[in-house]
VEXSE-657440 format. One record per residue (C-alpha): residue number from 0; residue in three letters; x, y, z. Coordinates in steps of 0.1 Angstrom, whole numbers, plus 5000, padded with zeros to 4 digits. Layout:
BEGIN
n; res; u; v; w
NUM; ala; X; Y; Z
...
***
This chain:
BEGIN
n; res; u; v; w
0; met; 9565; 4829; 3983
1; ser; 9537; 4804; 3969
2; ser; 9510; 4828; 3988
3; thr; 9526; 4859; 3967
4; leu; 9544; 4840; 3938
5; thr; 9517; 4843; 3906
6; asn; 9517; 4829; 3873
7; ser; 9525; 4859; 3857
8; val; 9551; 4870; 3881
9; ile; 9570; 4837; 3877
10; tyr; 9567; 4840; 3839
11; arg; 9585; 4877; 3842
12; val; 9613; 4862; 3866
13; phe; 9616; 4829; 3839
14; arg; 9618; 4851; 3809
15; glu; 9643; 4878; 3827
16; phe; 9669; 4849; 3836
17; arg; 9662; 4824; 3805
18; ser; 9699; 4830; 3798
19; ser; 9708; 4818; 3829
20; his; 9698; 4781; 3829
21; his; 9709; 4770; 3859
22; val; 9690; 4799; 3880
23; val; 9659; 4789; 3860
24; leu; 9661; 4757; 3873
25; glu; 9671; 4762; 3906
26; leu; 9636; 4786; 3912
27; tyr; 9619; 4759; 3894
28; lys; 9631; 4731; 3915
29; arg; 9622; 4751; 3947
30; ile; 9587; 4760; 3935
31; ser; 9573; 4734; 3916
32; ala; 9562; 4712; 3946
33; ser; 9535; 4739; 3947
34; lys; 9504; 4727; 3931
35; asn; 9493; 4762; 3924
36; val; 9522; 4776; 3912
37; leu; 9538; 4772; 3879
38; asn; 9504; 4765; 3857
39; ser; 9515; 4784; 3830
40; leu; 9522; 4766; 3799
41; glu; 9550; 4795; 3789
42; ser; 9567; 4792; 3824
43; cys; 9567; 4753; 3815
44; cys; 9581; 4761; 3783
45; ile; 9610; 4780; 3791
46; val; 9617; 4753; 3820
47; ile; 9620; 4728; 3793
48; his; 9640; 4752; 3766
49; ser; 9667; 4752; 3800
50; leu; 9667; 4717; 3809
51; val; 9673; 4710; 3773
52; ser; 9703; 4733; 3771
53; cys; 9716; 4720; 3804
54; lys; 9711; 4686; 3784
55; asn; 9694; 4676; 3811
56; tyr; 9667; 4655; 3783
57; asp; 9648; 4630; 3809
58; asp; 9632; 4658; 3831
59; ala; 9622; 4678; 3797
60; leu; 9605; 4648; 3782
61; phe; 9589; 4642; 3819
62; leu; 9576; 4677; 3816
63; ile; 9565; 4677; 3780
64; lys; 9545; 4644; 3787
65; glu; 9531; 4657; 3820
66; leu; 9515; 4691; 3800
67; met; 9501; 4666; 3771
68; ile; 9490; 4640; 3796
69; ser; 9479; 4658; 3828
70; arg; 9471; 4691; 3818
71; gly; 9458; 4685; 3782
72; tyr; 9480; 4703; 3760
73; ser; 9481; 4693; 3725
74; pro; 9517; 4689; 3707
75; leu; 9509; 4717; 3684
76; asp; 9499; 4742; 3717
77; ile; 9531; 4732; 3733
78; leu; 9551; 4737; 3698
79; gln; 9535; 4773; 3695
80; val; 9543; 4785; 3731
81; leu; 9579; 4762; 3726
82; leu; 9586; 4787; 3694
83; asp; 9576; 4820; 3711
84; thr; 9595; 4811; 3740
85; cys; 9627; 4805; 3717
86; asp; 9656; 4828; 3712
87; asn; 9695; 4826; 3711
88; ser; 9701; 4815; 3745
89; phe; 9683; 4782; 3740
90; ala; 9691; 4749; 3716
91; cys; 9658; 4755; 3696
92; asn; 9665; 4724; 3675
93; ala; 9670; 4701; 3702
94; val; 9640; 4708; 3720
95; phe; 9618; 4700; 3690
96; asp; 9634; 4672; 3691
97; ala; 9625; 4666; 3725
98; leu; 9591; 4674; 3715
99; ile; 9589; 4650; 3690
100; arg; 9605; 4620; 3710
101; ala; 9579; 4627; 3738
102; cys; 9550; 4623; 3713
103; thr; 9562; 4590; 3701
104; glu; 9569; 4580; 3737
105; phe; 9530; 4589; 3745
106; gly; 9520; 4570; 3710
107; ala; 9509; 4602; 3697
108; ser; 9519; 4595; 3659
109; asp; 9500; 4621; 3642
110; gly; 9510; 4646; 3669
111; ala; 9551; 4641; 3663
112; tyr; 9538; 4643; 3624
113; ser; 9520; 4674; 3629
114; val; 9552; 4688; 3646
115; ile; 9574; 4681; 3622
116; lys; 9549; 4697; 3595
117; lys; 9546; 4730; 3611
118; leu; 9582; 4734; 3619
119; arg; 9588; 4731; 3581
120; val; 9562; 4760; 3578
121; glu; 9581; 4780; 3604
122; gly; 9611; 4775; 3589
123; tyr; 9629; 4751; 3610
124; phe; 9641; 4718; 3603
125; val; 9640; 4688; 3629
126; ser; 9673; 4665; 3630
127; ile; 9679; 4635; 3613
128; his; 9676; 4620; 3647
129; ala; 9640; 4632; 3652
130; trp; 9632; 4616; 3623
131; asn; 9650; 4583; 3631
132; asn; 9627; 4585; 3665
133; phe; 9597; 4593; 3645
134; met; 9599; 4563; 3623
135; asn; 9610; 4538; 3648
136; his; 9583; 4545; 3664
137; leu; 9562; 4538; 3634
138; val; 9576; 4504; 3628
139; lys; 9569; 4493; 3668
140; val; 9536; 4498; 3663
141; asn; 9536; 4480; 3627
142; asp; 9526; 4511; 3610
143; val; 9550; 4499; 3583
144; cys; 9530; 4515; 3552
145; arg; 9532; 4548; 3571
146; phe; 9567; 4545; 3579
147; trp; 9576; 4539; 3541
148; leu; 9557; 4574; 3532
149; met; 9577; 4593; 3562
150; tyr; 9608; 4579; 3548
151; asn; 9603; 4588; 3513
152; glu; 9592; 4623; 3525
153; met; 9624; 4627; 3547
154; val; 9646; 4619; 3517
155; ser; 9624; 4643; 3496
156; tyr; 9636; 4671; 3519
157; gly; 9668; 4663; 3514
158; tyr; 9681; 4644; 3544
159; ser; 9710; 4620; 3543
160; glu; 9703; 4587; 3560
161; asn; 9729; 4577; 3586
162; val; 9733; 4542; 3600
163; tyr; 9704; 4543; 3624
164; thr; 9681; 4553; 3595
165; phe; 9694; 4525; 3573
166; asn; 9690; 4501; 3602
167; leu; 9654; 4510; 3606
168; leu; 9650; 4503; 3566
169; val; 9662; 4470; 3575
170; tyr; 9638; 4465; 3605
171; ala; 9610; 4477; 3585
172; leu; 9619; 4451; 3555
173; cys; 9627; 4422; 3576
174; lys; 9592; 4428; 3596
175; glu; 9576; 4426; 3561
176; cys; 9598; 4392; 3556
177; lys; 9613; 4411; 3525
178; leu; 9652; 4399; 3532
179; leu; 9665; 4398; 3500
180; glu; 9658; 4438; 3500
181; ala; 9670; 4439; 3534
182; ile; 9704; 4429; 3522
183; ser; 9704; 4451; 3495
184; val; 9703; 4480; 3521
185; leu; 9730; 4469; 3539
186; tyr; 9747; 4469; 3502
187; lys; 9738; 4503; 3499
188; met; 9750; 4512; 3531
189; leu; 9781; 4501; 3527
190; lys; 9783; 4517; 3490
191; cys; 9776; 4549; 3510
192; gly; 9810; 4543; 3532
193; ile; 9786; 4539; 3562
194; val; 9793; 4510; 3584
195; pro; 9771; 4487; 3594
196; asn; 9770; 4482; 3632
197; val; 9762; 4449; 3649
198; val; 9723; 4457; 3653
199; thr; 9722; 4458; 3614
200; phe; 9738; 4424; 3611
201; asn; 9716; 4409; 3641
202; met; 9681; 4423; 3624
203; leu; 9694; 4402; 3592
204; val; 9702; 4372; 3612
205; asp; 9666; 4372; 3629
206; gly; 9651; 4383; 3599
207; ala; 9664; 4355; 3582
208; cys; 9657; 4330; 3609
209; arg; 9620; 4341; 3611
210; ile; 9616; 4331; 3574
211; gly; 9631; 4297; 3578
212; glu; 9664; 4308; 3557
213; leu; 9687; 4293; 3581
214; asp; 9715; 4290; 3553
215; met; 9712; 4327; 3547
216; ala; 9713; 4335; 3582
217; leu; 9746; 4315; 3591
218; lys; 9763; 4326; 3558
219; leu; 9757; 4364; 3575
220; val; 9771; 4354; 3605
221; arg; 9806; 4337; 3594
222; asn; 9808; 4370; 3571
223; ile; 9799; 4396; 3597
224; thr; 9838; 4406; 3599
225; ile; 9845; 4408; 3564
226; met; 9811; 4425; 3552
227; ser; 9818; 4453; 3582
228; trp; 9854; 4460; 3570
229; gly; 9867; 4443; 3599
230; cys; 9845; 4465; 3625
231; val; 9819; 4442; 3637
232; ile; 9820; 4407; 3653
233; pro; 9791; 4388; 3661
234; asn; 9777; 4391; 3698
235; thr; 9757; 4371; 3721
236; ile; 9725; 4385; 3706
237; thr; 9739; 4373; 3671
238; tyr; 9743; 4336; 3683
239; asn; 9708; 4337; 3702
240; cys; 9691; 4351; 3671
241; leu; 9707; 4319; 3653
242; ile; 9698; 4294; 3678
243; asn; 9663; 4307; 3681
244; gly; 9661; 4300; 3645
245; tyr; 9675; 4266; 3645
246; cys; 9650; 4257; 3673
247; lys; 9617; 4269; 3660
248; leu; 9626; 4245; 3628
249; gly; 9633; 4217; 3652
250; ser; 9671; 4214; 3653
251; val; 9678; 4219; 3686
252; ala; 9709; 4198; 3689
253; ile; 9723; 4222; 3659
254; gly; 9713; 4252; 3682
255; glu; 9730; 4237; 3710
256; gln; 9764; 4233; 3691
257; phe; 9761; 4270; 3684
258; leu; 9760; 4277; 3721
259; asp; 9794; 4258; 3724
260; glu; 9805; 4281; 3699
261; met; 9796; 4309; 3715
262; ile; 9815; 4300; 3746
263; glu; 9846; 4288; 3724
264; met; 9843; 4326; 3713
265; gly; 9844; 4337; 3745
266; leu; 9808; 4350; 3742
267; glu; 9786; 4350; 3776
268; pro; 9755; 4328; 3769
269; asn; 9727; 4347; 3787
270; ile; 9693; 4335; 3800
271; arg; 9677; 4339; 3766
272; thr; 9700; 4319; 3753
273; tyr; 9692; 4290; 3775
274; ala; 9658; 4298; 3777
275; thr; 9654; 4292; 3739
276; leu; 9673; 4259; 3740
277; val; 9647; 4244; 3769
278; asp; 9621; 4260; 3747
279; gly; 9632; 4237; 3719
280; tyr; 9637; 4205; 3735
281; ser; 9604; 4211; 3753
282; arg; 9582; 4218; 3725
283; asn; 9599; 4183; 3707
284; gly; 9589; 4165; 3738
285; met; 9624; 4160; 3748
286; leu; 9622; 4171; 3785
287; glu; 9652; 4153; 3798
288; glu; 9675; 4172; 3776
289; ala; 9654; 4207; 3789
290; phe; 9665; 4195; 3823
291; arg; 9703; 4193; 3815
292; ile; 9703; 4227; 3796
293; cys; 9687; 4239; 3827
294; asn; 9713; 4224; 3849
295; ala; 9739; 4237; 3825
296; met; 9727; 4271; 3832
297; val; 9726; 4267; 3869
298; glu; 9762; 4256; 3864
299; lys; 9771; 4290; 3845
300; gly; 9760; 4310; 3875
301; leu; 9726; 4319; 3857
302; met; 9689; 4312; 3875
303; pro; 9661; 4301; 3854
304; asn; 9631; 4328; 3854
305; ser; 9598; 4327; 3854
306; val; 9600; 4320; 3811
307; val; 9621; 4292; 3815
308; tyr; 9597; 4273; 3839
309; asn; 9567; 4281; 3823
310; thr; 9581; 4266; 3791
311; val; 9588; 4234; 3811
312; ile; 9556; 4234; 3831
313; his; 9535; 4237; 3798
314; gln; 9552; 4204; 3784
315; leu; 9546; 4187; 3816
316; tyr; 9509; 4197; 3814
317; ile; 9511; 4183; 3777
318; glu; 9524; 4149; 3784
319; gly; 9499; 4149; 3814
320; asp; 9526; 4148; 3844
321; val; 9503; 4169; 3864
322; asp; 9520; 4160; 3898
323; gly; 9557; 4170; 3879
324; ala; 9544; 4204; 3869
325; tyr; 9531; 4211; 3905
326; ser; 9568; 4197; 3918
327; leu; 9585; 4222; 3894
328; leu; 9559; 4248; 3909
329; ser; 9574; 4242; 3942
330; asp; 9607; 4244; 3933
331; met; 9601; 4278; 3915
332; ile; 9582; 4295; 3946
333; glu; 9614; 4279; 3968
334; lys; 9639; 4297; 3949
335; tyr; 9619; 4328; 3952
336; ile; 9611; 4331; 3917
337; ser; 9576; 4345; 3917
338; pro; 9552; 4329; 3893
339; asp; 9537; 4352; 3864
340; lys; 9502; 4356; 3852
341; phe; 9513; 4332; 3824
342; thr; 9526; 4307; 3851
343; his; 9491; 4308; 3867
344; ser; 9473; 4307; 3834
345; ile; 9496; 4273; 3825
346; leu; 9488; 4260; 3855
347; glu; 9452; 4262; 3849
348; lys; 9449; 4254; 3814
349; gly; 9471; 4222; 3822
350; leu; 9447; 4212; 3850
351; cys; 9415; 4217; 3826
352; arg; 9433; 4199; 3796
353; asn; 9438; 4169; 3819
354; gly; 9400; 4168; 3832
355; arg; 9408; 4180; 3868
356; val; 9386; 4214; 3863
357; lys; 9379; 4214; 3896
358; glu; 9411; 4213; 3907
359; ala; 9417; 4246; 3885
360; leu; 9390; 4263; 3902
361; ser; 9406; 4253; 3935
362; tyr; 9439; 4268; 3925
363; his; 9425; 4299; 3907
364; lys; 9404; 4309; 3942
365; ser; 9436; 4302; 3960
366; ile; 9458; 4329; 3939
367; ala; 9428; 4351; 3936
368; glu; 9422; 4355; 3972
369; lys; 9463; 4363; 3975
370; asn; 9454; 4391; 3948
371; leu; 9478; 4377; 3925
372; val; 9451; 4382; 3899
373; glu; 9455; 4411; 3881
374; asp; 9430; 4413; 3849
375; ala; 9409; 4387; 3833
376; phe; 9436; 4368; 3818
377; ser; 9436; 4336; 3836
378; his; 9398; 4342; 3843
379; asn; 9388; 4338; 3808
380; ile; 9411; 4301; 3804
381; leu; 9386; 4287; 3830
382; ile; 9353; 4300; 3815
383; asp; 9368; 4290; 3782
384; tyr; 9367; 4252; 3796
385; leu; 9335; 4259; 3815
386; cys; 9319; 4269; 3784
387; lys; 9330; 4239; 3764
388; ser; 9322; 4216; 3791
389; gln; 9286; 4230; 3787
390; asn; 9284; 4244; 3821
391; thr; 9275; 4280; 3815
392; leu; 9263; 4286; 3851
393; gly; 9296; 4280; 3864
394; ala; 9314; 4303; 3840
395; gln; 9289; 4331; 3849
396; gln; 9297; 4326; 3887
397; leu; 9332; 4327; 3874
398; val; 9321; 4363; 3859
399; cys; 9306; 4374; 3888
400; ser; 9333; 4369; 3913
401; met; 9356; 4388; 3887
402; phe; 9334; 4418; 3894
403; val; 9337; 4413; 3933
404; arg; 9370; 4414; 3934
405; gly; 9372; 4451; 3911
406; leu; 9382; 4431; 3880
407; ile; 9368; 4441; 3847
408; pro; 9355; 4416; 3818
409; asp; 9371; 4421; 3785
410; leu; 9359; 4414; 3755
411; ile; 9370; 4380; 3753
412; thr; 9352; 4370; 3788
413; tyr; 9320; 4385; 3770
414; gly; 9325; 4367; 3738
415; thr; 9334; 4335; 3753
416; met; 9300; 4337; 3773
417; ile; 9281; 4344; 3741
418; asp; 9297; 4315; 3721
419; gly; 9286; 4292; 3754
420; tyr; 9251; 4303; 3756
421; cys; 9247; 4301; 3722
422; lys; 9260; 4264; 3716
423; glu; 9239; 4257; 3744
424; gly; 9212; 4271; 3723
425; asn; 9205; 4300; 3749
426; ile; 9202; 4328; 3723
427; asn; 9183; 4345; 3747
428; arg; 9209; 4352; 3775
429; ala; 9234; 4354; 3747
430; phe; 9216; 4386; 3734
431; glu; 9215; 4401; 3771
432; val; 9253; 4394; 3774
433; tyr; 9257; 4415; 3741
434; asp; 9240; 4442; 3758
435; asp; 9261; 4443; 3787
436; ile; 9291; 4447; 3759
437; ile; 9272; 4478; 3744
438; lys; 9265; 4490; 3781
439; val; 9304; 4492; 3794
440; lys; 9309; 4510; 3757
441; lys; 9330; 4481; 3746
442; asn; 9330; 4474; 3704
443; pro; 9318; 4440; 3697
444; asn; 9344; 4423; 3673
445; leu; 9337; 4400; 3646
446; val; 9346; 4371; 3669
447; val; 9314; 4380; 3690
448; tyr; 9293; 4389; 3658
449; asn; 9304; 4350; 3644
450; ser; 9292; 4333; 3675
451; ile; 9259; 4354; 3677
452; leu; 9249; 4344; 3637
453; asp; 9260; 4306; 3648
454; gly; 9233; 4305; 3675
455; leu; 9206; 4322; 3653
456; cys; 9213; 4296; 3624
457; lys; 9216; 4269; 3643
458; glu; 9182; 4279; 3663
459; val; 9168; 4283; 3623
460; ser; 9164; 4324; 3633
461; val; 9181; 4323; 3594
462; asp; 9162; 4355; 3586
463; val; 9175; 4375; 3618
464; ala; 9210; 4358; 3607
465; glu; 9205; 4372; 3573
466; leu; 9199; 4411; 3583
467; leu; 9228; 4407; 3609
468; val; 9253; 4399; 3579
469; glu; 9238; 4425; 3558
470; glu; 9243; 4448; 3587
471; leu; 9277; 4437; 3593
472; lys; 9288; 4440; 3553
473; glu; 9279; 4476; 3555
474; thr; 9308; 4481; 3580
475; ser; 9329; 4459; 3560
476; leu; 9331; 4438; 3595
477; tyr; 9328; 4400; 3580
478; asp; 9349; 4373; 3569
479; val; 9344; 4337; 3553
480; ile; 9333; 4324; 3586
481; thr; 9307; 4348; 3587
482; cys; 9298; 4336; 3553
483; asn; 9304; 4301; 3558
484; thr; 9281; 4304; 3591
485; leu; 9250; 4315; 3571
486; leu; 9258; 4293; 3547
487; asn; 9252; 4266; 3569
488; gly; 9222; 4284; 3582
489; tyr; 9205; 4283; 3551
490; cys; 9212; 4247; 3544
491; ile; 9199; 4238; 3578
492; ser; 9166; 4256; 3570
493; gly; 9166; 4237; 3537
494; lys; 9167; 4270; 3515
495; ile; 9189; 4253; 3490
496; asp; 9184; 4285; 3466
497; lys; 9198; 4309; 3490
498; ala; 9227; 4286; 3500
499; leu; 9236; 4282; 3462
500; his; 9230; 4320; 3457
501; leu; 9255; 4327; 3486
502; phe; 9282; 4302; 3477
503; leu; 9279; 4319; 3439
504; lys; 9283; 4353; 3456
505; met; 9312; 4345; 3479
506; arg; 9331; 4333; 3448
507; lys; 9321; 4365; 3429
508; glu; 9332; 4389; 3454
509; arg; 9367; 4367; 3456
510; ile; 9357; 4357; 3498
511; ser; 9382; 4332; 3503
512; val; 9359; 4300; 3500
513; asn; 9375; 4276; 3520
514; glu; 9371; 4234; 3525
515; val; 9344; 4246; 3554
516; thr; 9324; 4263; 3527
517; tyr; 9324; 4230; 3502
518; asn; 9319; 4210; 3533
519; ile; 9285; 4224; 3541
520; leu; 9275; 4221; 3505
521; ile; 9286; 4185; 3503
522; asn; 9270; 4177; 3533
523; phe; 9236; 4193; 3521
524; met; 9237; 4176; 3491
525; cys; 9243; 4141; 3503
526; lys; 9215; 4147; 3529
527; leu; 9191; 4156; 3500
528; gly; 9203; 4123; 3482
529; leu; 9222; 4143; 3453
530; ile; 9253; 4122; 3455
531; gln; 9264; 4132; 3422
532; his; 9260; 4171; 3430
533; ala; 9282; 4165; 3460
534; lys; 9309; 4145; 3439
535; glu; 9310; 4173; 3414
536; leu; 9315; 4199; 3439
537; met; 9343; 4182; 3454
538; cys; 9361; 4178; 3423
539; leu; 9355; 4218; 3417
540; met; 9368; 4218; 3452
541; ile; 9400; 4199; 3438
542; thr; 9401; 4218; 3407
543; gln; 9403; 4252; 3427
544; gly; 9431; 4245; 3444
545; ile; 9412; 4231; 3479
546; leu; 9421; 4197; 3489
547; pro; 9395; 4178; 3506
548; asp; 9398; 4169; 3540
549; cys; 9388; 4140; 3563
550; ile; 9355; 4156; 3567
551; ser; 9350; 4157; 3531
552; tyr; 9363; 4123; 3528
553; thr; 9338; 4107; 3556
554; thr; 9308; 4129; 3544
555; leu; 9310; 4117; 3508
556; leu; 9319; 4080; 3511
557; thr; 9296; 4074; 3541
558; ser; 9266; 4084; 3516
559; met; 9278; 4068; 3487
560; asn; 9279; 4036; 3510
561; lys; 9241; 4038; 3511
562; glu; 9234; 4048; 3482
563; arg; 9262; 4032; 3455
564; ser; 9277; 3999; 3443
565; ala; 9311; 3990; 3464
566; glu; 9329; 3994; 3432
567; glu; 9317; 4029; 3430
568; val; 9325; 4036; 3467
569; val; 9361; 4021; 3461
570; glu; 9366; 4041; 3428
571; leu; 9359; 4071; 3449
572; his; 9377; 4066; 3476
573; asp; 9408; 4058; 3453
574; tyr; 9404; 4090; 3433
575; met; 9406; 4114; 3464
576; val; 9437; 4093; 3478
577; leu; 9453; 4099; 3446
578; arg; 9447; 4137; 3446
579; gly; 9466; 4139; 3481
580; val; 9434; 4132; 3503
581; ile; 9445; 4116; 3538
582; pro; 9416; 4090; 3546
583; asp; 9399; 4092; 3578
584; gly; 9410; 4058; 3595
585; glu; 9378; 4051; 3614
586; thr; 9359; 4057; 3579
587; tyr; 9384; 4034; 3558
588; arg; 9379; 4004; 3584
589; thr; 9342; 4004; 3585
590; ile; 9331; 4017; 3552
591; val; 9360; 4011; 3526
592; asp; 9382; 3983; 3535
593; pro; 9350; 3960; 3536
594; arg; 9337; 3974; 3501
595; ile; 9374; 3963; 3485
596; lys; 9367; 3927; 3503
597; gln; 9333; 3922; 3488
598; ile; 9344; 3930; 3455
599; gly; 9374; 3905; 3459
600; phe; 9404; 3930; 3464
601; asp; 9415; 3918; 3497
602; phe; 9453; 3930; 3497
603; asp; 9458; 3912; 3533
***
C-alpha cells in the first residue's frame, strides 16, 4: 500500500470518511508508521479533528506538537487548515482549545494568543477553559503583567470566570505578594456563588506563609470549612504549606505540632511533609532533631528521598563533619537511593569548603568516569573554588576535561574563568575567554562584563573601562556594580574629578547608590588625607538612609587615628555607634579602646 498511496489519495479518503472518526483513525493507525506517507498538513488536521471528536486528546496534542516542532508549521498555519477542514461532523471548538493547549505546552505564548485573536476574527470563540490554560501558562512563566492584560481582555469579551479562573487570579496575586488582594478574590468568588476549592485555600495559605503572615495563614486554615460553606476541609498540602511557613521562619517545633495535628485528623503526611521538617531542623543546626524526623518518617513506611539526604549532608558539611557526610552518602547508596546532581554538588562544595579540594577533584573524577555528570553544574563549583584559590591553570584543565567528555561549558563556566583571570591580573587571557563566548554564540551577561570591567580598572586601564561602560549604557546593560567598579577605577587612577562627577551622575540618574559606593569614596578621601571630607560623606550617607558598615567604620577610624586626636577618634566612634553602626571588633580593640584609655575613660 505504501508504494501506491500518495498524500492526495490519503487526503481524499480522509475527507470522504471524515464523519466516521473511527474509520479515519484506524486508517491513520495503519499508515502512520510509514515515513513517506501522511506528510500532508490537510490530512493531519482531519486526523486531529477525529482524535478530538473521539476525546483522544493526548494523541491530538502529540500530533499538533509534532507538526510545530518536527515539521515547522506555525500555530496560525495549523489553525488555518483546521478551519478549512472543519465542518458539522467535528467538535471544532474543542479542537481549537487543543491547539491553544499545545501552544502553551510547547511554550509558544505568542502563538497561543495569535490563535485566539485569529479565531475571534473568524467568528469563533474559544472556551473559558482555553483562556484559563493560556493564562495559567503566563503565570507559570512569570509573565504576570501579560497575564493581567489577557485577563482584562477576556472579561471585556463577556466571559464569566469559573473557579479555575479565580484560582489563577489568586495564584497571580500571591506571586506578586499581594495577599489582601488575593483574599478579596476569595470574597468575590463567594459573592458570585462560586464555591472555592481546596486549591484556592492552599494557594492563599502558601501566599500568606511566603510573606511571613503566619497568623493570617493559620486563620485561613482554621476557617476553611466555614468560608467554603462546609464544602472544603484542609488536606495534606494545606498543612505542608503551613509547616513550610513556620520552618522557614525558624519555628520548626511549631511546624512539628502541625504534623501531629495532621495525623490526629487522619491526614497522611507525605515525604514532602517530613522533608520540610528535616530541612527546618538542619538549617537551625539541630541535626539530632533532623535525624529523629527521618526515623519517624521511616516508621511511617516512607523512605527518605535524595532531597532529604541532600539536606542533612549539606548541614554536616557546614558543621565540618566530612566523615559524617560520607557515611550518609554510603547509607543512601545502600538503600538504592540514587544521588542526584545536587548530591554531587553538595559533596564537592562541602569538601572544598573544608579545605579538601583534592578530594573534591578526585570525587568529581570518579563520578565523571561513571557518566554521572550530565552538565556543567558540578564542574562550575570546582572551577569557582580553583579560581578563588588563584589556581586558574587547574580551572582551565577542568574546562578542557568538559570538552573531552562531550560537555559544553555554559555562561557561568566562562564567566567564572573571566573573573578568575581578571582577579589575578591576567586581563589578556580574560579577553581570550570572552572571545570564546562570542565564538560559541552565547550572549555575555552583566556579570561577565562587570568582571572584565573590574579587571580593566585594577590594571589601571580605566580609559578602556570607561568606553566599555558607555557601550553597556547604550544597551541599558549596567547596574550599580558597574558604576561602583568604574568609580573605584577612577579612584585607583587618582582621577578625583571624574570620580566625583560619576558619583553625582549616579545620584542624578537615580542609580541605587549603596554603602559600597560611599565606602569607595570615603577610602579615597582618607588616602588623600581629606578626613573632613570623608566624615562629611559618611554624614551624607546616613542622611540618605544608608547605614555605614564595618568597612566604613574601620576605614574612617584607621585614618582618624593617624591624623587626629584621641578625643576626635572616640567622638567619631560614639557618633557612628549611636546611629546603628556595628563596630568591627578588631578595629575597636586596636584603635578605639586604647584611645579611650588614653583620655582617661577606662570602663574596665
